[in-house]
N, C-alpha and C positions, 0 to 999 in steps of 0.2 A: 531408366530406373530412377525412382525417387530416392533422394538422399536422406539417410538416417542421421538425425542430429546427434552429435557425439556425447552430449551431456543430458539432454532431455529425452533421448531415445524415442523420438517421434519422427514422422515424415510429414511433408506438407499436406498430404491427404488427411492426416489426423486432426489438423488444427484449423479452426474457422477464423474469421476476421476479428472477433471480439474475445478479449481475455481479461481475467482478473488474476493478479499476482498477489501472493501473501508470503510471509516468511516461513511460518511453521507448517510442516507437512500435514499435521493433524487438523490444521485449520481448513485445509482443502476439503476434508471429509465433512467438517461441520458446516461449511458454506455450501457444499454440494447438495444438502437437503433442500436448498432453495430452488434447485434445478428440476426440470422434468426429465426422467429417465437418465439420471447421472450414471456414468460408467468410467471406471478407472482405465485409462488408456496407456499409461506409462508410469514407471517408478524407478528412479536411478539416483543414487547418492542422495542429495537433499531435495531432489526434484520429484514431486508427485503431481500428476496431471489427471484431472477428471474432466469429462466432457458431458454436456447435456444441453437442454434448451431452456430458454426463458422468454416468455412472451412470443413464443414461436420462432425464436432465433437461436442458432447454435452458439454456445459459449464454452470456453475452457477456463478452468481454474488451475493455476500452477503455483506450487510453492517454490521459493527461491533460497531458503536458508537464511543465515544471518549476514548482513553487511552488503556493501556495494559490489564486491567482485563477483559473488555468486549470483546476485540479482541481475547484474549486467550480462552474464552468460545467458541467463534465461531470456532476457529481453532480446539479445542478438539472435538467438536460435528461434524464438517465437517469430521475430520479424522475418527471418529467412523462410519460415513456414507460411508466411502470408498474413500474419496478424497486422491489423491496422489501428486498433484502439486498445489501450491497456489502462486499467485502473488498479492502483495498488490499494488493497484493503489491509491495513496494518494496525499496529499498536504504537503508542507514544506515551511519553511522560510530560505532564503539563509544566510549562514555564510561567504560567500566570495563575494567580489564586482563584480566579473566577471560573476555572474549568474543572468541573467535578468529575469524579470517576464515572465512566460509562457515557460521558458526553463525547461527541464526535468532532473532529476537526476536518473541514473541507479545505484542502490546501490550495492556496493561490500561488505560492512560490516557496522556495527553500534555500536556506543558507547552505552553501556547499563546503561543509567542513569534512567531507569524505575524500578519500584518495582515489577511488575508482573513477569518478567523473573527470578528475584532473589528469588522468592518463589519456583522455580524449581531447580536452580543450582547456585553455587557461581559465583560471577561477573568475576572471572578469565576465565570462559568458554566463548569462542568467539561467537558473533552474526554475522554469515557470510552467504551470499547468495550462493545458489547452482551455481557452475560455469557455467553449461550448460544453465541455465535460464538467468544468467547475460549476457553471450555472446549473447544469442538469443534476449534479450531485446535491446542490443546495435545494433545488426544487423537489428532488426525491425525498430529502430529509423532511421537508415541510409536508409532503404528501403522506408520509408514514408517521408523522407527528413525533419525530426524533429530535432531541435537543442537539444543536450543533453550533460551531463557531467557524468563521472563515478568516484565513489569514496566512501568515508566514510561519514555517517551521524550520528547524535546524536539523540537518543530518550529519552524523559523526561516525567515527570508527571504533570507539571504545568507551565503556562505562567506567574504566578503571585507571584513568590518567590521574596524576597527582594534583591536577588543577580543576577537577570537576565542579566543585562548589563555585569557584571563581568564574568558570566558563558559563555555568547556568545563570549566575547573577548578572553577568555581562549581557547575555542575550535576553534575559528577563527585562532588563532596563531598556532594551531596544524594541520591546513590544512583540518579540517572537513568541508564538503561542505554545509550542511543544517541540520535543526532540525525538527523533527516531534515527535509524541507521541506513535506510535505503532510498527514501523519497527523492532526495536531491539528485542522486546518480541516475535514477530512472527517468526523472523529468528532463535532465540535461541530455542524456544520450538518446532518449526517445525522440526528443526534438531534433537532434542532429541527424537521426535516422529517418525522419519524416513521419513518425508516428504521432498520433494524438494520445496524450498522456494525462491522467488525473490521479489523485490520491485522496483517500478518506481514512482517517486514523482514529482509533478508539483510545481514549485516554485511560491508561491503566495505573498511573501513578500521580498522586496529588503533588502540587508544587511544594518543594522543600521537604518532601517525604521520600524515604526509600520505598521499594516495592512492598515489602512486608508491612511497614508502618502505614503506608497509604491504604492498602487493601484492608488491613485489620480495623480501620475506622468504620467499616461497613459490615454488619453482621451477615448480610446477604450479598457480599461483594462478588463472590464467584458467579452467582446467578445474574447479578447486575451486569458484570463484564461480558458474560457469555451472550446475554440478550443484546447488549450493545454491539458486539461483534457481528451477530446475525443481522442487526439493523444496518450496520455498515455494508455488509454484503448485499443486502436487499437494495439499499440505495445505489450501490455500484451497478448492480444488474439492471435496475430501472434506467439509470443514466446511460449505460452502454447501449441498451436496446432502443431507448427513446431517441438517441442521436444518430442511429445508424440507418 
């Protein structure tokens, strides 16, 4: 009898080798329009999973909620179901002034300022993307004519510490491109588990601006960011299927 995953509420028969993960459950619905014959196969807690095909290959899109702990639960249970490659399609806030709203960041590596990955391995272990997926994501962005940057991001556990301004300035000075909450943990644990991992992030906050201020600078910001999210999903699907 096939084992039902306790959090994702799926069995190995439900899950193919290729997966996209994203934080927000509704983002699963928005990205699923890129698939042929998308179908909701499970929904439990913060996890919503849809399956379809892209370029003739089966793919699942799974939400993970906010932060490393829930993202790592999704990764572990997807792996137990037979997933081999995962690309995170997420959002981030820019740490450099040249990254505009709606531009994408193809992640090379991530600063591990999260707690989830440190439960697995010491912080000295790197959080790095699979080179073949990183290259495929960059090529896909060029193919679909989407503006993007390649480099290092920082993943953290809270927006509300008392040192946020100082932390952002420190990592800005180190050349880190953007900040999110899940990428470092996924890259680290995915590597430990033998998965090929990548990440592509949509910039939703300008450097040195809060979310409301950053977005309000653009009259059509909502449309801009939604289009960029779809482009990130399209690039991820192209990269996954092209390398499989």
